[in-house]
C-alpha positions in Angstrom: 115.8 -74.0 47.2 115.3 -70.3 46.7 116.9 -70.6 43.2 114.4 -73.3 42.3 111.6 -71.2 43.6 112.8 -68.2 41.6 113.0 -70.4 38.5 109.5 -71.6 39.1 108.3 -68.0 39.5 110.0 -66.9 36.3 108.4 -69.9 34.5 105.0 -69.0 35.9 105.3 -65.3 34.9 106.4 -66.4 31.4 103.4 -68.7 31.1 101.0 -65.9 32.2 102.7 -63.3 29.9 100.0 -62.6 27.3 102.6 -62.2 24.6 104.6 -65.3 25.4 104.6 -68.2 22.9 103.4 -70.7 25.5 100.5 -68.5 26.5 99.5 -68.1 22.9 99.7 -71.9 22.4 97.5 -72.5 25.4 94.9 -70.0 24.2 94.5 -72.0 21.0 93.3 -74.9 23.1 90.7 -72.9 25.0 87.0 -73.0 24.1 85.8 -69.5 24.6 82.3 -68.9 25.9 79.8 -66.1 25.0 76.6 -65.1 26.7 73.2 -64.2 25.3 72.9 -61.2 27.5 75.6 -59.5 25.3 72.7 -58.7 22.9 70.7 -57.0 25.6 73.8 -54.9 26.5 74.2 -54.1 22.8 70.5 -53.2 22.5 70.8 -50.7 25.5 73.8 -49.0 23.9 72.0 -48.8 20.5 69.0 -47.2 22.1 71.1 -44.8 24.2 73.2 -43.8 21.1 70.0 -43.2 19.1 68.4 -41.2 21.8 71.4 -39.0 22.3 71.6 -38.2 18.6 67.8 -37.4 18.5 68.3 -35.0 21.4 71.2 -33.3 19.6 69.5 -32.6 16.3 65.8 -32.4 17.5 65.4 -28.7 16.8 67.5 -28.3 13.6 64.7 -29.4 11.2 62.2 -27.0 12.7 64.6 -24.2 13.7 62.3 -21.4 12.5 59.3 -22.7 14.6 61.6 -23.2 17.6 63.0 -19.7 17.4 59.5 -18.3 17.1 58.3 -20.3 20.1 61.1 -19.2 22.4 61.1 -15.7 21.0 64.8 -15.8 20.0 66.9 -15.8 16.9 67.8 -18.7 14.5 71.5 -18.2 15.5 70.6 -18.9 19.1 68.8 -22.1 18.1 71.7 -23.2 16.0 73.9 -23.1 19.1 71.8 -26.0 20.5 73.6 -28.3 18.0 77.0 -26.5 18.1 77.3 -27.0 21.9 77.5 -30.8 21.3 80.6 -30.4 19.2 82.3 -27.9 21.6 81.5 -29.8 24.8 82.6 -33.1 23.3 86.2 -31.9 22.8 87.2 -31.5 26.5 84.9 -34.1 27.9 86.1 -36.7 25.3 89.3 -37.2 27.3 87.4 -37.8 30.5 85.1 -40.2 28.7 88.1 -42.2 27.4 89.6 -42.3 30.9 86.4 -43.4 32.6 85.6 -46.1 30.0 89.1 -47.8 30.3 89.4 -47.3 34.1 85.9 -48.0 35.5 84.6 -50.1 32.7 81.5 -50.4 30.5 78.9 -50.7 33.2 79.8 -47.4 34.9 80.2 -45.6 31.5 76.8 -46.7 30.1 74.8 -46.1 33.3 76.4 -42.7 33.8 75.8 -41.6 30.2 72.2 -42.9 30.4 71.5 -40.8 33.5 73.1 -37.7 32.0 71.0 -38.2 28.8 67.8 -38.6 30.8 68.3 -35.8 33.3 69.4 -33.5 30.4 66.1 -34.3 28.5 64.1 -33.6 31.7 65.8 -30.2 32.2 65.2 -29.3 28.6 61.5 -30.1 29.1 61.4 -27.6 32.0 61.8 -24.8 29.4 58.2 -25.4 28.2 56.6 -25.7 31.7 55.2 -22.3 32.1 55.0 -21.9 35.8 58.8 -22.6 36.0 59.7 -20.0 33.5 60.1 -16.3 33.0 60.7 -14.9 29.5 64.5 -15.2 30.0 64.8 -18.4 32.0 63.2 -20.8 29.5 66.3 -20.7 27.3 68.5 -21.2 30.4 66.7 -24.5 31.1 67.0 -25.5 27.4 70.7 -24.9 27.2 71.6 -26.5 30.5 69.7 -29.6 29.5 71.3 -29.7 26.1 74.7 -29.3 27.6 74.1 -32.3 30.0 73.1 -34.4 27.0 76.2 -33.2 25.2 78.4 -34.4 28.1 76.9 -37.8 27.7 77.7 -38.0 24.0 81.5 -38.8 24.2 80.7 -41.7 26.6 78.0 -43.0 24.2 80.2 -42.7 21.1 83.3 -44.4 22.7 81.4 -47.4 24.1 80.8 -49.5 20.9 84.4 -50.6 20.3 84.9 -51.4 24.0 81.6 -53.3 24.1 82.5 -55.4 21.0 86.0 -56.2 22.5 84.7 -57.2 26.0 81.5 -59.1 25.2 81.7 -60.4 21.6 83.8 -63.1 19.9 86.2 -62.0 17.2 83.9 -63.1 14.4 81.1 -60.8 15.7 83.1 -57.8 16.8 82.9 -55.7 13.6 79.2 -56.3 13.3 78.5 -55.4 17.0 80.6 -52.3 16.7 78.7 -51.4 13.5 75.3 -51.8 15.0 76.2 -49.7 18.1 78.0 -47.0 16.1 75.4 -46.7 13.3 72.5 -46.2 15.8 73.8 -42.6 16.1 73.1 -41.6 12.5 69.8 -43.6 12.7 68.8 -41.3 15.6 69.7 -38.3 13.4 67.5 -39.7 10.6 64.6 -40.3 12.9 64.8 -36.8 14.3 64.8 -35.3 10.8 61.6 -37.3 10.0 59.8 -36.8 13.4 60.4 -33.1 14.1 59.0 -31.8 10.8 56.1 -34.3 10.9 55.1 -33.2 14.5 55.8 -29.5 14.4 53.7 -28.0 11.7 53.3 -24.8 13.7 55.1 -23.4 16.7 52.5 -24.5 19.3 53.5 -28.1 18.8 57.1 -27.5 20.0 56.3 -28.8 23.6 55.2 -32.1 22.1 58.8 -32.7 20.8 60.1 -32.7 24.4 57.8 -35.5 25.4 58.5 -37.6 22.3 62.3 -37.4 22.6 62.2 -37.9 26.4 60.6 -41.4 26.1 63.6 -43.2 24.6 65.9 -41.3 27.0 63.9 -42.6 30.0 63.7 -46.1 28.5 67.4 -46.3 27.9 68.2 -45.2 31.4 65.8 -47.7 33.0 67.1 -50.6 30.9 70.8 -49.6 31.7 70.3 -49.1 35.4 68.1 -52.2 36.0 69.5 -54.6 33.4 73.3 -54.0 33.3 74.9 -55.7 36.4 78.3 -56.6 35.1 81.1 -54.6 33.4 82.4 -57.7 31.7 81.2 -61.3 31.1 82.2 -64.1 33.7 84.5 -65.6 31.1 86.2 -64.0 28.1 84.7 -64.3 24.6 88.1 -64.3 22.8 91.8 -64.7 23.3 92.5 -60.9 23.4 89.9 -60.6 26.2 91.7 -63.2 28.5 94.0 -60.6 29.9 92.0 -57.5 29.0 94.0 -55.1 31.2 94.6 -52.0 29.1 97.5 -49.7 29.4 97.1 -46.9 32.0 95.4 -43.9 30.5 98.3 -41.5 30.2 100.7 -44.3 29.2 98.2 -45.2 26.5 98.0 -41.6 25.3 101.8 -41.5 25.0 101.8 -44.8 23.0 99.2 -43.4 20.6 101.1 -40.2 20.0 104.2 -42.2 19.0 102.2 -44.7 16.8 102.6 -43.4 13.2 99.8 -45.7 11.9 97.4 -44.6 14.6 98.1 -40.9 14.0 97.4 -41.2 10.3 94.2 -43.1 11.0 93.1 -40.6 13.6 93.6 -37.6 11.4 92.1 -39.2 8.3 89.1 -40.5 10.3 88.6 -37.1 12.0 88.7 -35.4 8.6 86.0 -37.8 7.3 83.8 -37.2 10.4 84.2 -33.4 10.0 83.2 -33.5 6.3 80.1 -35.7 7.0 79.1 -33.4 9.8 79.4 -30.4 7.6 77.5 -32.1 4.7 74.6 -33.1 7.1 74.5 -29.6 8.6 74.6 -27.6 5.4 72.8 -29.8 2.9 69.6 -27.8 2.9 71.4 -24.5 2.5 73.6 -25.8 -0.3 70.7 -27.2 -2.3 68.2 -24.4 -1.9 70.3 -21.8 -3.7 69.8 -23.9 -6.9 66.1 -24.2 -6.4 65.8 -27.6 -4.7 63.1 -27.8 -2.1 63.5 -28.5 1.6 61.6 -31.8 1.1 64.2 -32.8 -1.5 67.1 -31.9 0.8 65.5 -34.0 3.5 65.1 -36.8 1.1 68.8 -36.6 0.2 69.7 -36.6 3.9 67.5 -39.6 4.5 69.2 -41.5 1.5 72.6 -40.5 2.8 72.0 -42.0 6.3 69.8 -45.0 5.3 72.2 -46.3 2.7 75.1 -45.5 5.0 73.6 -48.0 7.5 73.2 -50.6 4.7 76.8 -50.0 3.6 78.1 -50.3 7.2 76.1 -53.5 7.8 77.4 -55.2 4.6 81.0 -54.1 5.3 80.8 -55.1 8.9 79.6 -58.6 8.0 82.4 -58.9 5.3 85.1 -57.7 7.7 84.0 -60.1 10.4 84.6 -63.0 7.9 87.7 -61.7 6.1 89.5 -59.4 8.6 90.4 -57.1 5.7 90.0 -53.9 7.8 92.6 -51.8 5.9 91.5 -52.7 2.5 87.8 -52.0 3.2 88.5 -48.6 4.8 90.9 -47.5 2.0 88.3 -48.5 -0.7 85.5 -46.8 1.1 87.5 -43.6 1.7 88.4 -43.4 -2.0 84.9 -44.0 -3.3 83.3 -41.5 -0.8 85.8 -38.9 -2.0 84.7 -39.5 -5.6 81.1 -39.1 -4.4 82.0 -35.8 -2.7 83.6 -34.5 -6.0 80.5 -35.5 -7.9 78.3 -33.8 -5.4 80.3 -30.6 -5.6 79.9 -30.5 -9.4 76.2 -31.6 -9.7 75.0 -29.5 -6.8 76.0 -26.4 -8.7 73.6 -27.3 -11.5 69.8 -27.0 -11.6 67.3 -29.7 -12.3 69.6 -32.6 -11.4 67.4 -34.2 -8.7 67.9 -37.8 -9.7 71.7 -37.5 -9.9 71.8 -35.7 -6.6 69.8 -38.5 -4.9 72.1 -41.2 -6.4 75.2 -39.3 -5.3 73.8 -38.8 -1.8 73.1 -42.4 -1.3 76.6 -43.4 -2.6 78.2 -40.8 -0.4 76.5 -42.3 2.6 77.0 -45.9 1.6 80.8 -45.7 1.3 81.3 -43.0 3.9 79.4 -44.5 6.8 80.6 -48.0 5.9 84.1 -46.8 6.8 83.1 -45.4 10.1 82.7 -48.5 12.4 85.5 -50.4 10.5 87.9 -47.5 11.1 87.0 -47.6 14.8 87.9 -51.3 14.9 91.1 -50.6 12.9 92.1 -48.0 15.5 91.9 -50.7 18.2 93.8 -53.2 16.1 96.7 -50.9 15.3 97.0 -49.6 18.9 96.5 -52.7 21.0 97.1 -53.1 24.0 96.0 -49.4 24.5 92.4 -49.4 25.8 89.6 -49.3 23.4 88.1 -46.3 25.1 91.3 -44.3 24.7 92.0 -45.2 21.1 88.5 -44.7 19.9 88.0 -41.7 22.2 91.0 -39.8 20.7 89.7 -40.5 17.2 86.3 -39.1 18.2 87.9 -36.0 19.6 89.8 -35.5 16.4 86.5 -35.8 14.5 84.9 -33.2 16.7 87.8 -30.7 16.4 87.9 -31.1 12.6 84.0 -30.8 12.5 84.2 -27.4 14.2 87.0 -26.2 12.0 85.4 -27.4 8.7 82.0 -25.9 9.6 83.5 -22.5 10.3 85.7 -22.7 7.2 83.0 -23.8 4.8 80.6 -21.1 6.2 83.3 -18.4 5.7 83.8 -19.4 2.1 80.2 -18.9 1.1 79.3 -15.9 -1.1 76.3 -13.8 -0.2 74.1 -13.0 -3.3 70.8 -11.4 -3.9 67.8 -13.7 -3.5 66.4 -15.1 -6.7 62.9 -16.4 -7.6 64.7 -19.5 -8.8 66.0 -20.3 -5.3 64.0 -22.0 -2.5 65.8 -20.7 0.5 62.8 -19.3 2.2 60.2 -16.6 1.6 61.1 -13.0 2.3 64.9 -13.5 2.3 66.8 -10.6 0.7 70.1 -12.3 0.6 71.1 -16.0 0.4 74.4 -17.9 0.2 76.2 -19.5 -2.7 78.0 -22.6 -1.5 79.8 -23.5 -4.8 83.3 -22.8 -3.5 82.6 -24.4 -0.2 81.5 -27.7 -1.8 84.6 -27.7 -3.9 86.8 -27.2 -0.9 84.9 -29.9 0.9 85.6 -32.3 -1.9 89.3 -31.3 -1.9 89.7 -31.9 1.8 88.0 -35.3 1.5 90.3 -36.3 -1.4 93.4 -35.1 0.5 92.5 -37.2 3.6 91.8 -40.2 1.4 95.1 -39.9 -0.4 97.1 -39.5 2.8 95.4 -42.6 4.3 95.8 -44.8 1.2 99.5 -43.9 0.6 100.8 -43.8 4.2 98.7 -46.0 6.4 100.2 -49.5 7.0 99.8 -51.5 10.2 99.8 -55.0 11.7 96.6 -56.2 13.4 98.1 -56.4 16.9 94.9 -57.7 18.6 94.4 -60.4 16.0 98.0 -61.5 16.2 97.6 -61.8 20.0 94.7 -64.2 19.3 96.8 -66.4 17.1 95.2 -65.1 13.9 97.8 -65.1 11.1 98.0 -64.8 7.4 97.9 -68.6 6.8 94.3 -68.7 8.3 95.0 -70.7 11.4 91.9 -72.0 13.1 90.2 -69.7 15.5 89.4 -71.1 19.0 85.8 -72.4 19.3 83.1 -70.3 20.8 80.1 -71.6 22.7 77.1 -69.6 23.7 75.4 -69.4 27.0 
C-alpha cells in the first residue's frame, strides 16, 4: 500500500514538474486568461518611470540658473545627476531581491513613495523659512538621493510586469512601453526646464511642476494596485512563476556564458548612451553649434528611439526574433556612433548631425527593451528582477566609468569666437578624441555580442514555443 502511495506521489510530482513532458502537454490545452487592469498597472509604471527620470535630469538643462539660485558652483549642481548613477549601483542588488521576493505590488508602491517623498524634500530647499544659506543644498541632495534609491526599482519593474501580467504575444510591447517611458521623461525635462526657467527666479516653479507627476504616480499606485499578480496566469511560463532564490539566481547568472556576454554588451550600450546624452551639448558647442541645436539633436535622439523601440517591440512580439533584432540594432547604432564621431568634428554639418542623432537613437533605444526581454529568455527560471537588475547595475557601473574616461580624454583649448560654449569662457574642451573612443567602445561591444552571443529561449521553450511554430495557447481577456 505504501509502495502504491509512493508511486502515486512520484507521478503527481512528475505531473506538476514545470519541465516535465506531461505538464507541457497539459499547458497546451489550457486557455489562459488576461485582465484589463494590466493596462492600468502598466500606466502607473510608465508614469512612475517618467517622473523619476524627470526628477533625475530636471536641473541639467538649466544648470547655470540653478547654480546661481542656490549660490553654488556648476560642479555641485552636476552632482545632482551623478548621485543617481552612484546610488543605483549598491541599491540595484536590493531592488532585484525585493522585486523577486516580495513581488510587483510592494516594489511599485515602495518606489512611488520614495519618488514622491524625495520630490517633497527637494522642494523644501526653496521654502525660505526652512532654510539657512547652507541647509537648502542639504534638502536638495537628500531629496535627490531618495529619488535615486527609487530608480533601480523603477527600472527593473518592466520585464517582471510583462512576465506576470501580459500574454507572450504582448510581453515585448509592454516591456518596451514601460522601459521607454524613462527616456521620454528625460526628453520632457529637457523641454520643460529651459522653457520655464528663463531666469533664476523661476527655479522654484520647477519643483512644483515635477512634483505633480510624482504625487499622481504615488496616489495611483497606492490606491489602484491591490494585487502583486493576476488571479490566473496569462501564459504558460507564468503558471509556476516561482523564481530561483535570489542568491541561487545570482550564482546561475554568473555561470551563464550567454547572459554574461549580454550583460556586459548591454551595460556598454547603456554607458555610451548615458555619456552621449550627458555630453552632447559640450561636444557640439566647440564646433559652433548652438545649445538649441544640441537640444534638438537630443530630442531627435530620444523621440526616434521611442519610435524604433515601438516598431521593434511589435515585430519581436510577432516573430520572437530577439537575438537577430538586438544584433542588427547593436551593429547599426555602432555605425551611427562612428558617423557621429566623424561629423561632429566638422563645422556646418547640422543636417547630417540631426540625421545621425535620430538614427543613433532609433537603433540604440530599439535594442534596449528587447535586450531586457532577451536577458529573461536566456536566464529563465532566474527571476526577472534579478536578471534585468544585474544588467541595469552593469549599465550604471559602465556609465560611471565611461563618463569619467571620456571627460579625462578631452583637450582643453583656448576659447574661440567660432565656438558657442558660453560667453566669457577663457578655455573650452575639444571632445574629438573622446567621441572616437566612444565609437570604438560601441563597436567593440557590438562585435563581441554578434560573434559570441548564442542562446536558447528558455522561457519560450517552457511555453511549448518551438521552431516549427506550434500553436500558442489561446488567451481570453477579462
